[in-house]
C-alpha positions, 0 to 999 in steps of 0.5 A: 810515614813522611818522606824523611821516615821513608829515607831513614827506613831505606838507610837502615834496611839497605844499610846505606849512608843518609845521602844515598837513601835521600838521593834514591827516594828523591829520583824515584819521586822526580821520575814519578812526577815526570811520568804523570806530568808526561800523562803516563800511567804508573803501575807498581805491581802489588801496591797500586797504580797512579794515573791522571784524571782529566776534568773538563772546564765547567761553570761553579759557583762561589759558595760565599757570594753564589756568583758563577765562576768559570773553572778551567780544565785540569788533570789531577793525579789519582791513586788506585790501590792494588789488590795485594796491598788492599789485602795486606792492610786488611789483614794487619801485621800477620801478613806484613813482612819487611822484605830483606835486601 
């Protein structure tokens, strides 16, 4: 599913104009990005959580040349799937229903 698919689904299910559905999706994603930028954790019950994983600086190697390369510290967003989502995906269609607004 792409961002455009998500916007289309929101349009149809919530009976919204395309511009409103697009605005909602963009606001949601922008808010999540800002929260991760601010090093906050995002938890969506029944779905999962997003948090940053912090990695320290280390010395790696260039695989082509074998030369030692210094890798800077970094933080990377990480998603942990929730129990309910894991179960629903595992069980397949029998548990999956689109909730009506």
